[in-house]
Backbone bond lengths (Angstrom), bond angles and torsions (degrees), N, CA, C in turn:
res aa  C-N    CA-C-N  psi(-1)  N-CA   C-N-CA  omega(-1)  CA-C   N-CA-C  phi
1 M - - - 1.464 - - 1.526 110.66 -
2 A 1.351 116.73 -45.20 1.452 120.49 -175.24 1.520 111.65 -64.62
3 A 1.355 116.75 -34.18 1.457 120.17 -175.75 1.527 111.59 -64.58
4 C 1.321 117.76 -24.19 1.458 121.78 -177.09 1.531 111.64 -86.45
5 R 1.299 118.19 -10.07 1.444 121.69 -174.86 1.528 111.52 -85.85
6 A 1.327 115.56 148.39 1.452 121.25 169.84 1.525 106.15 -103.65
7 L 1.310 117.13 102.70 1.469 120.47 -175.46 1.526 110.06 -74.33
8 K 1.338 115.38 124.59 1.458 120.54 -178.77 1.522 113.60 -121.00
9 A 1.343 117.45 -20.47 1.468 119.63 -176.39 1.523 110.84 -143.85
10 V 1.323 114.98 145.26 1.464 121.80 176.11 1.528 107.92 -124.61
11 L 1.325 116.46 123.54 1.460 121.70 173.11 1.520 107.87 -98.17
12 V 1.320 116.32 132.87 1.465 121.27 -175.43 1.524 109.57 -124.66
13 D 1.320 115.87 126.00 1.460 121.26 171.38 1.529 108.65 -68.64
14 L 1.309 117.62 158.16 1.465 120.67 -177.91 1.533 111.77 -103.30
15 S 1.342 116.85 -77.33 1.462 119.97 -176.10 1.525 111.11 -64.93
16 G 1.331 116.11 123.50 1.453 121.72 -179.06 1.512 113.27 94.14
17 T 1.331 116.39 -17.07 1.462 121.18 -178.96 1.530 111.27 -111.34
18 L 1.345 116.74 -51.27 1.466 120.57 174.47 1.522 112.22 -95.70
19 H 1.333 116.03 -31.09 1.462 119.51 -177.81 1.516 110.32 -152.87
20 I 1.342 115.29 161.22 1.459 122.69 170.18 1.515 106.13 -125.27
21 E 1.337 115.87 107.04 1.458 122.72 -172.76 1.535 109.14 53.53
22 D 1.352 118.90 -116.92 1.466 120.12 -175.42 1.522 113.33 -101.01
23 T 1.326 116.72 23.65 1.460 121.18 178.99 1.529 109.58 -125.34
24 A 1.329 115.85 127.00 1.460 120.25 179.08 1.522 110.32 -77.31
25 V 1.319 116.76 147.41 1.465 121.18 170.60 1.527 107.00 -65.22
26 P 1.335 118.37 130.06 1.472 120.63 -175.99 1.529 112.61 -51.99
27 G 1.335 114.97 127.68 1.454 121.06 177.23 1.507 115.50 82.50
28 A 1.342 117.91 -0.40 1.461 120.25 -173.49 1.534 112.53 -67.95
29 Q 1.349 117.43 -38.84 1.469 119.44 -178.70 1.525 110.87 -62.88
30 E 1.327 116.85 -45.77 1.462 120.90 -178.58 1.528 110.60 -67.21
31 A 1.335 116.48 -38.08 1.470 120.33 178.47 1.522 110.57 -63.40
32 L 1.332 117.25 -39.67 1.462 120.65 177.97 1.525 110.37 -63.19
33 Q 1.328 117.70 -39.38 1.462 121.06 177.56 1.524 110.60 -62.31
34 R 1.313 117.25 -40.60 1.468 121.12 178.99 1.529 110.54 -65.14
35 L 1.330 116.13 -38.84 1.460 119.85 178.67 1.524 110.50 -66.82
36 R 1.325 116.99 -39.87 1.462 121.36 -179.29 1.533 111.97 -68.39
37 A 1.319 116.88 -22.21 1.469 120.70 -179.75 1.533 111.79 -74.30
38 T 1.328 117.05 -5.29 1.465 122.09 178.84 1.524 109.33 -96.33
39 S 1.321 115.53 -175.31 1.465 120.78 -178.34 1.523 113.43 -86.34
40 V 1.343 118.40 -6.14 1.464 119.94 -175.63 1.523 111.50 -76.67
41 M 1.317 115.59 150.07 1.456 121.47 173.32 1.521 108.82 -88.08
42 V 1.323 116.90 142.61 1.462 121.79 -177.88 1.530 108.74 -118.75
43 R 1.325 116.02 131.47 1.453 121.87 173.87 1.520 108.48 -130.07
44 F 1.322 115.83 153.25 1.458 121.31 -176.68 1.520 108.55 -117.16
45 V 1.323 116.10 126.89 1.460 121.28 -174.63 1.523 109.08 -123.48
46 T 1.322 115.84 132.55 1.457 118.79 -175.08 1.517 112.06 -144.48
47 N 1.315 114.88 144.66 1.456 122.34 173.94 1.522 111.71 -93.76
48 T 1.312 118.07 4.25 1.461 118.78 -173.43 1.522 111.41 -59.75
49 T 1.320 114.99 135.10 1.465 120.47 174.62 1.526 109.95 -124.99
50 K 1.331 115.52 15.18 1.463 120.05 -177.62 1.524 112.52 -84.76
51 E 1.339 116.83 -14.50 1.460 119.87 -177.03 1.522 109.14 -158.11
52 S 1.332 115.70 159.49 1.449 121.18 178.86 1.526 109.93 -71.53
53 K 1.332 115.52 165.42 1.461 119.69 178.39 1.535 110.62 -60.15
54 K 1.324 116.82 -38.45 1.465 120.85 179.32 1.528 111.25 -61.53
55 D 1.347 116.63 -46.43 1.464 120.41 179.33 1.525 111.09 -65.69
56 L 1.331 116.17 -38.45 1.461 120.76 178.51 1.520 110.29 -62.41
57 L 1.322 116.76 -43.89 1.460 120.97 179.85 1.529 110.91 -63.23
58 E 1.331 117.29 -40.49 1.464 120.98 177.65 1.524 110.56 -62.07
59 R 1.329 116.77 -40.97 1.463 120.88 178.78 1.531 110.52 -61.37
60 L 1.332 115.85 -45.11 1.466 120.85 -178.40 1.529 111.39 -66.08
61 K 1.315 116.59 -37.99 1.468 119.53 179.59 1.521 111.19 -68.89
62 K 1.326 117.50 -35.75 1.469 120.33 175.56 1.522 111.33 -63.55
63 L 1.327 115.82 -27.99 1.465 120.87 178.13 1.534 111.87 -87.75
64 Q 1.344 115.65 8.25 1.475 122.34 175.95 1.523 113.97 70.03
65 F 1.339 116.96 30.21 1.453 120.02 174.30 1.529 109.04 -90.13
66 D 1.322 116.15 135.22 1.456 122.68 178.94 1.524 108.74 -88.79
67 I 1.329 115.90 87.11 1.464 122.14 -175.59 1.522 108.42 -137.36
68 S 1.345 117.02 137.67 1.456 120.84 176.57 1.527 109.63 -107.05
69 E 1.323 116.27 158.07 1.468 121.03 -174.04 1.523 112.41 -61.16
70 D 1.339 116.86 -36.55 1.465 118.94 -176.70 1.526 112.96 -74.34
71 E 1.337 117.45 -4.42 1.462 121.04 176.58 1.529 112.08 -92.49
72 I 1.337 116.82 -7.27 1.457 121.34 -176.05 1.531 110.11 -101.44
73 F 1.323 116.33 128.08 1.464 121.56 174.21 1.523 107.42 -118.99
74 T 1.325 116.33 119.53 1.454 120.48 -174.87 1.526 111.65 -113.24
75 S 1.319 115.08 158.18 1.459 120.04 176.24 1.530 111.30 -68.63
76 L 1.346 117.14 -22.50 1.463 120.10 174.95 1.535 109.95 -65.39
77 T 1.333 116.17 -40.78 1.463 120.82 176.65 1.516 110.38 -61.06
78 A 1.330 116.01 -44.96 1.464 120.60 -179.95 1.526 110.78 -62.77
79 A 1.341 117.19 -39.19 1.462 121.11 179.80 1.527 111.29 -66.54
80 R 1.333 115.77 -44.08 1.471 118.98 178.49 1.528 110.40 -60.80
81 N 1.337 116.43 -42.71 1.468 120.38 179.40 1.528 110.89 -57.63
82 L 1.342 116.06 -41.43 1.469 119.67 -178.57 1.524 111.11 -70.58
83 V 1.331 117.22 -39.62 1.467 121.06 177.93 1.530 110.34 -59.98
84 E 1.338 115.87 -43.50 1.467 119.61 179.24 1.524 110.91 -67.49
85 Q 1.319 116.32 -37.84 1.466 120.62 179.32 1.522 111.18 -64.60
86 K 1.332 116.55 -41.67 1.471 121.20 -178.84 1.522 112.72 -81.47
87 Q 1.344 116.23 -13.82 1.464 122.26 -179.01 1.530 111.41 54.68
88 V 1.335 115.04 51.23 1.465 121.07 178.51 1.524 110.26 -111.09
89 R 1.342 114.66 166.27 1.465 122.24 177.74 1.533 107.08 -110.74
90 P 1.307 117.77 101.48 1.462 119.55 -170.47 1.522 114.80 -84.25
91 M 1.315 114.85 143.77 1.461 121.61 159.44 1.532 104.60 -80.51
92 L 1.335 116.70 116.78 1.461 120.99 -172.74 1.529 111.05 -95.03
93 L 1.317 115.83 102.55 1.460 121.39 174.87 1.524 108.00 -93.76
94 V 1.336 114.81 72.05 1.459 121.70 179.14 1.524 108.37 -133.65
95 D 1.316 115.87 164.22 1.452 120.79 176.29 1.529 109.17 -61.53
96 D 1.320 116.49 143.13 1.470 120.27 -179.14 1.528 111.95 -56.27
97 R 1.334 116.54 -30.85 1.467 120.26 -178.65 1.532 111.93 -71.06
98 A 1.337 117.37 -14.13 1.466 120.99 178.70 1.519 112.33 -91.70
99 L 1.323 117.49 -10.12 1.464 120.88 -174.55 1.531 114.24 -60.12
100 P 1.358 119.90 -33.29 1.469 118.36 178.66 1.530 114.11 -55.82
101 D 1.320 117.91 -26.73 1.465 120.36 179.46 1.526 112.19 -74.09
102 F 1.345 116.60 -7.07 1.470 120.62 176.22 1.533 111.06 -114.28
103 K 1.318 115.91 18.55 1.465 120.29 -179.37 1.524 110.03 -57.69
104 G 1.338 115.93 132.87 1.454 121.17 179.22 1.516 114.25 91.79
105 I 1.336 116.89 -10.17 1.466 120.98 177.87 1.528 109.09 -81.02
106 Q 1.327 117.53 130.61 1.462 122.32 179.76 1.526 109.73 -73.78
107 T 1.339 117.43 124.09 1.465 120.89 -177.03 1.530 113.13 -122.08
108 S 1.337 117.88 -2.29 1.464 118.95 178.26 1.523 109.38 -74.55
109 D 1.328 116.04 148.93 1.468 122.06 -177.58 1.534 110.56 48.83
110 P 1.336 117.51 61.74 1.474 120.83 -171.87 1.526 113.77 -64.22
111 N 1.333 114.57 145.84 1.467 120.96 175.57 1.534 110.72 -130.71
112 A 1.329 116.27 23.19 1.461 123.00 175.52 1.518 107.71 -157.01
113 V 1.321 116.38 160.48 1.466 121.45 177.69 1.521 108.31 -123.64
114 V 1.327 116.04 124.09 1.468 122.28 174.29 1.516 107.38 -112.88
115 I 1.327 116.72 122.90 1.454 120.39 -174.85 1.519 111.42 -125.19
116 G 1.330 114.54 129.31 1.456 122.01 174.28 1.526 108.14 -128.60
117 L 1.331 116.10 -149.87 1.462 119.64 176.91 1.520 108.73 -87.62
118 A 1.321 116.47 114.34 1.460 120.86 -174.97 1.526 110.01 -143.28
119 P 1.334 117.60 68.70 1.469 120.75 -175.04 1.530 114.21 -52.67
120 D 1.344 116.89 -36.74 1.468 119.68 -177.81 1.525 112.59 -73.52
121 H 1.338 117.22 -12.83 1.469 120.78 -177.75 1.526 112.77 -111.03
122 F 1.313 117.31 -5.18 1.464 120.18 -177.75 1.535 110.62 -84.95
123 H 1.339 115.56 68.00 1.460 119.74 174.05 1.524 108.86 -129.51
124 Y 1.292 116.42 168.83 1.458 121.73 -167.74 1.526 113.33 -54.43
125 Q 1.329 117.32 -47.98 1.462 120.32 -174.36 1.530 111.60 -61.01
126 I 1.305 116.81 -46.44 1.468 120.58 -178.73 1.527 110.82 -68.65
127 L 1.339 117.13 -46.07 1.463 120.17 -179.86 1.532 110.96 -63.13
128 N 1.325 116.52 -33.96 1.464 119.65 178.20 1.530 111.26 -68.65
129 Q 1.325 115.84 -34.84 1.467 119.84 175.55 1.533 109.97 -62.59
130 A 1.343 116.07 -43.48 1.465 120.11 177.13 1.526 110.32 -63.16
131 F 1.318 115.88 -42.73 1.470 122.12 178.81 1.527 111.10 -55.15
132 R 1.323 117.50 -45.21 1.461 121.34 -177.90 1.527 111.73 -68.53
133 L 1.341 116.97 -37.48 1.458 119.51 176.33 1.528 110.73 -61.70
134 L 1.321 116.18 -42.45 1.468 120.78 -179.41 1.523 110.81 -65.25
135 L 1.335 116.75 -39.14 1.470 120.21 177.29 1.531 111.38 -61.80
136 D 1.339 115.42 -29.82 1.470 120.18 178.93 1.528 112.33 -82.30
137 G 1.332 116.81 2.77 1.457 119.89 175.90 1.510 115.97 104.04
138 A 1.339 118.12 2.93 1.464 120.45 178.99 1.530 110.10 -66.23
139 P 1.341 118.27 139.43 1.467 119.93 175.76 1.527 111.16 -72.30
140 L 1.337 115.33 149.61 1.461 121.91 177.88 1.523 108.19 -106.81
141 I 1.328 115.97 118.64 1.466 122.04 178.98 1.527 108.05 -111.96
142 A 1.329 115.88 115.78 1.466 121.09 178.73 1.518 108.91 -98.81
143 I 1.327 116.29 123.47 1.464 119.32 179.43 1.525 109.12 -64.56
144 H 1.308 116.59 -37.30 1.466 121.80 165.99 1.517 107.61 -165.86
145 K 1.345 116.70 173.70 1.463 121.06 -176.86 1.530 111.86 -126.27
146 A 1.321 115.92 35.62 1.470 119.11 179.41 1.527 110.29 -58.64
147 R 1.326 115.07 136.92 1.458 120.51 -179.76 1.532 111.97 -70.10
148 Y 1.327 115.77 -40.36 1.468 120.78 -178.40 1.525 108.81 -160.30
149 Y 1.334 115.27 168.84 1.463 121.02 177.86 1.521 108.64 -143.84
150 K 1.339 116.43 171.53 1.468 120.44 -176.14 1.524 110.56 -101.61
151 R 1.366 115.08 127.75 1.451 121.53 170.57 1.523 108.35 -113.11
152 Q 1.319 116.33 172.90 1.462 119.40 178.53 1.523 111.66 -60.41
153 D 1.362 116.74 -32.31 1.465 120.06 -176.84 1.527 112.99 -92.33
154 G 1.346 117.24 7.01 1.458 120.18 178.12 1.518 112.15 127.60
155 L 1.339 116.09 -172.06 1.461 120.63 179.02 1.530 110.72 -72.94
156 A 1.332 116.07 149.02 1.462 121.33 -178.77 1.527 109.39 -140.90
157 L 1.323 116.52 149.67 1.465 121.49 179.89 1.523 111.63 -58.04
158 G 1.323 115.86 134.55 1.451 121.38 172.89 1.517 110.51 -91.27
159 P 1.331 118.08 -171.95 1.468 120.49 -179.39 1.524 113.49 -74.56
160 G 1.328 117.89 -19.40 1.459 121.20 -175.53 1.516 115.17 -50.70
161 P 1.340 118.09 -50.22 1.470 119.23 -179.84 1.530 113.35 -59.77
162 F 1.339 117.14 -32.80 1.462 120.53 -178.89 1.534 110.70 -77.43
163 V 1.337 116.08 -37.36 1.459 119.83 174.53 1.525 109.98 -61.60
164 T 1.326 115.57 -45.70 1.468 120.87 -178.83 1.529 111.18 -63.10
165 A 1.327 116.72 -37.22 1.465 119.97 177.94 1.525 110.87 -62.48
166 L 1.335 117.38 -43.94 1.464 120.78 179.05 1.530 111.20 -67.07
167 E 1.331 116.69 -38.10 1.469 119.79 176.28 1.526 110.29 -61.49
168 H 1.325 115.42 -46.28 1.458 120.57 -177.83 1.527 111.38 -63.09
169 A 1.340 115.98 -44.26 1.467 120.17 -175.46 1.523 112.53 -69.17
170 T 1.327 116.85 -29.22 1.469 120.12 -174.42 1.528 113.03 -109.63
171 D 1.322 116.46 -0.68 1.464 121.41 -179.50 1.528 111.11 55.56
172 T 1.344 114.82 41.98 1.458 121.19 177.28 1.520 109.20 -122.67
173 K 1.312 116.23 171.01 1.456 122.08 178.90 1.519 108.78 -123.54
174 A 1.315 116.17 128.83 1.460 120.39 179.92 1.526 111.05 -74.83
175 T 1.328 115.38 147.98 1.463 121.13 166.35 1.520 106.85 -88.35
176 V 1.318 116.72 117.42 1.468 121.52 -177.66 1.522 108.78 -97.84
177 V 1.339 117.29 132.71 1.464 120.02 -174.60 1.526 113.47 -110.35
178 G 1.331 118.50 -21.55 1.462 120.67 -177.01 1.516 112.46 -89.98
179 K 1.337 115.29 -170.08 1.467 119.29 173.52 1.519 108.93 -57.71
180 P 1.336 119.99 140.32 1.459 129.29 12.95 1.530 114.71 -98.40
181 E 1.329 118.32 23.45 1.460 120.24 -174.23 1.530 111.71 -65.48
182 K 1.312 116.08 139.49 1.467 121.90 -177.98 1.516 111.56 -56.42
183 M 1.341 117.70 -44.54 1.454 120.87 -176.12 1.520 111.72 -63.23
184 F 1.340 117.25 -32.69 1.463 120.22 179.09 1.526 110.28 -60.43
185 F 1.328 116.63 -47.83 1.467 119.92 -178.55 1.530 111.34 -66.94
186 L 1.325 116.96 -39.33 1.456 119.86 179.55 1.529 111.12 -65.16
187 E 1.336 117.05 -39.66 1.460 120.82 177.44 1.527 110.78 -65.82
188 A 1.328 116.27 -40.01 1.466 120.16 179.59 1.523 111.06 -64.95
189 L 1.323 116.86 -34.03 1.470 121.09 -179.52 1.523 112.83 -79.98
190 R 1.321 116.84 -18.33 1.462 120.15 -170.88 1.528 112.45 -56.63
191 S 1.327 117.23 -40.57 1.467 119.85 -177.97 1.527 112.74 -69.91
192 T 1.319 117.54 -14.97 1.466 120.38 179.36 1.530 111.39 -88.95
193 G 1.338 116.91 -20.11 1.452 120.43 -176.20 1.518 113.14 73.49
194 C 1.333 116.23 12.84 1.465 120.84 -176.59 1.524 111.87 -99.20
195 E 1.309 115.20 152.44 1.452 121.47 172.16 1.535 108.92 -84.71
196 P 1.346 117.78 156.04 1.470 119.86 178.84 1.529 112.72 -54.04
197 E 1.326 117.29 -35.79 1.466 120.78 -178.81 1.523 112.75 -67.47
198 E 1.334 116.70 -11.36 1.467 121.40 179.08 1.519 111.93 -102.91
199 A 1.336 116.57 12.02 1.461 120.38 -173.45 1.522 111.97 -131.70
200 I 1.335 114.61 160.68 1.463 121.76 176.86 1.521 108.83 -135.62
201 M 1.317 117.15 147.22 1.459 123.68 -179.50 1.522 109.67 -114.42
202 I 1.331 116.66 135.51 1.464 121.98 176.19 1.528 108.26 -118.66
203 G 1.344 117.58 124.11 1.454 119.69 -179.70 1.511 112.90 -162.27
204 D 1.346 115.82 170.57 1.467 121.50 -177.03 1.522 112.92 -101.82
205 D 1.336 117.36 -1.85 1.462 121.67 -178.90 1.523 108.84 -106.84
206 C 1.341 116.84 113.81 1.464 119.71 -173.99 1.518 111.91 -62.56
207 R 1.336 117.70 -37.09 1.461 120.96 -177.04 1.523 111.83 -84.34
208 D 1.333 116.81 -56.25 1.458 120.65 -171.18 1.523 112.68 -73.58
209 D 1.327 117.87 -39.30 1.464 120.85 -179.23 1.525 111.25 -85.51
210 V 1.325 115.70 -62.98 1.467 121.01 -171.70 1.526 111.79 -76.75
211 G 1.326 117.09 -50.35 1.460 120.24 -179.58 1.515 111.80 -60.63
212 G 1.336 116.19 -45.05 1.460 119.90 179.95 1.515 112.33 -61.94
213 A 1.333 116.22 -43.07 1.468 120.62 -179.52 1.520 111.19 -65.63
214 Q 1.337 115.99 -44.30 1.459 119.09 -177.70 1.528 111.53 -68.85
215 N 1.327 117.08 -29.43 1.467 119.95 177.72 1.527 112.59 -67.61
216 V 1.332 116.31 -21.27 1.457 119.50 179.92 1.533 111.53 -97.71
217 G 1.342 116.33 -2.57 1.455 120.03 175.66 1.511 115.67 110.87
218 M 1.333 117.37 -0.27 1.459 120.87 177.04 1.531 110.28 -84.16
219 L 1.326 116.19 169.27 1.453 121.09 165.27 1.521 108.19 -88.20
220 G 1.333 117.19 156.11 1.459 120.60 179.88 1.514 111.67 -132.30
221 I 1.328 116.43 131.93 1.462 122.35 174.75 1.524 108.37 -111.98
222 L 1.325 116.16 122.71 1.464 122.43 178.22 1.519 109.15 -96.54
223 V 1.338 116.45 126.76 1.468 120.48 178.29 1.526 109.80 -104.00
224 K 1.334 115.22 147.09 1.465 121.17 -175.77 1.523 111.80 -91.57
225 T 1.323 116.22 43.50 1.460 121.63 174.61 1.520 107.93 -120.92
226 G 1.338 117.26 -179.95 1.459 120.14 176.49 1.505 113.15 61.59
227 K 1.328 116.99 -125.60 1.459 121.72 -174.88 1.528 113.54 -83.54
228 Y 1.352 117.28 -2.45 1.464 119.68 -176.56 1.525 111.04 -53.24
229 Q 1.330 115.42 136.21 1.456 123.10 173.81 1.531 108.82 -123.32
230 A 1.311 116.78 150.64 1.462 121.27 -177.90 1.529 111.28 -50.60
231 A 1.318 115.99 133.37 1.470 124.71 177.54 1.529 113.48 72.72
232 D 1.333 118.77 13.93 1.468 120.14 175.39 1.521 111.46 -55.62
233 E 1.338 116.56 -34.94 1.468 120.23 -176.46 1.519 112.43 -63.07
234 E 1.346 116.65 -16.60 1.459 120.47 179.44 1.528 112.52 -87.67
235 K 1.344 117.14 -2.90 1.460 121.05 -174.41 1.526 113.62 -87.65
236 I 1.335 117.34 -9.10 1.458 119.17 -178.81 1.526 110.20 -124.88
237 N 1.331 114.66 153.62 1.457 121.52 178.81 1.526 108.20 -137.41
238 P 1.340 118.43 118.44 1.459 126.43 5.65 1.527 112.75 -71.09
239 A 1.323 115.23 156.91 1.462 121.03 177.81 1.524 109.89 -64.74
240 P 1.338 117.87 162.06 1.466 119.47 176.82 1.523 111.37 -55.68
241 Y 1.326 115.83 145.41 1.464 120.59 173.85 1.529 108.99 -54.59
242 L 1.351 116.23 -39.22 1.471 121.29 -179.81 1.521 108.74 -151.87
243 T 1.330 116.17 141.85 1.462 122.08 169.76 1.523 107.04 -119.15
244 C 1.326 117.52 127.29 1.467 120.40 -177.48 1.523 110.21 -141.91
245 D 1.319 116.09 173.10 1.461 120.84 -169.95 1.525 113.87 -67.29
246 S 1.336 117.73 -39.75 1.458 119.49 -174.03 1.517 111.16 -163.58
247 F 1.329 116.18 174.92 1.456 121.92 179.89 1.531 112.74 -55.22
248 P 1.340 119.71 -45.39 1.474 117.84 177.51 1.527 113.15 -57.88
249 H 1.321 118.45 -37.09 1.463 121.03 177.84 1.531 110.85 -67.85
250 A 1.327 116.57 -36.07 1.463 120.12 176.95 1.524 110.66 -63.71
251 V 1.332 115.74 -42.66 1.474 119.92 178.09 1.526 110.27 -63.59
252 D 1.331 117.11 -42.30 1.469 120.44 176.80 1.525 110.62 -54.18
253 H 1.334 116.54 -45.82 1.464 120.33 -178.40 1.526 110.93 -63.72
254 I 1.329 116.41 -43.67 1.464 120.03 179.97 1.531 110.62 -60.56
255 L 1.327 116.58 -46.37 1.457 120.56 -178.24 1.516 111.96 -64.70
256 Q 1.321 116.78 -35.65 1.464 120.23 -174.53 1.536 113.52 -87.23
257 H 1.332 117.19 -27.43 1.472 119.39 -170.63 1.526 116.12 -124.05
258 L 1.332 118.71 -17.47 1.461 119.36 -172.92 1.519 113.70 -116.62
259 L 1.330 117.89 -4.12 1.471 120.87 179.70 1.520 110.70 -119.18
């Protein structure tokens, strides 16, 4: 299947694929330069809700990654777009560092709940406030539902378990805007002008990165960095197009076999 494709775009996950917090994956900067030296367009897609796009870009630049702001598509952007579309006033259960991406959004007297990764806010009183809003009919918008993510000190709970708890308690279903949702990948590809069949996704999350991309028609490469756990590639069907050690190895494969 891959041999028949004309590869035009590469979507790259950030946390766990290019870097883990303030440490770059070895060789990732040079591999990105090699990828950019080709004719393919590169975009960066992330579910991170721990910081604003501006802060994320500053982090990447400190790590010597050659990335511009307009190349990054985040789940925070997708969430803001949906809030504006629905014209709701959200209770924002996100990290304080992500709040700049919601600047100008009315949040007083909330009638919706937006939930991302917010460790400092995931306690009984705040979650109960969200619970009561949902019981009153407020929509639940999940920026994403990742089960866990990788920190320097090990794996840590993602927002998924907390979203699921609120769904269970209120017998409602969240609208999810980030990976692995089909619309997220299509929106990320829109600026490239490419069809999913002309693109490939590289990431460390078998379900959200690779599974989501392949469900929309892209190829998916799973890297064994970040949150990857042994045999993750067996958790999705179809299996990843390729599983390899790291982002530089993924770039090697693209250069040697897909261009």
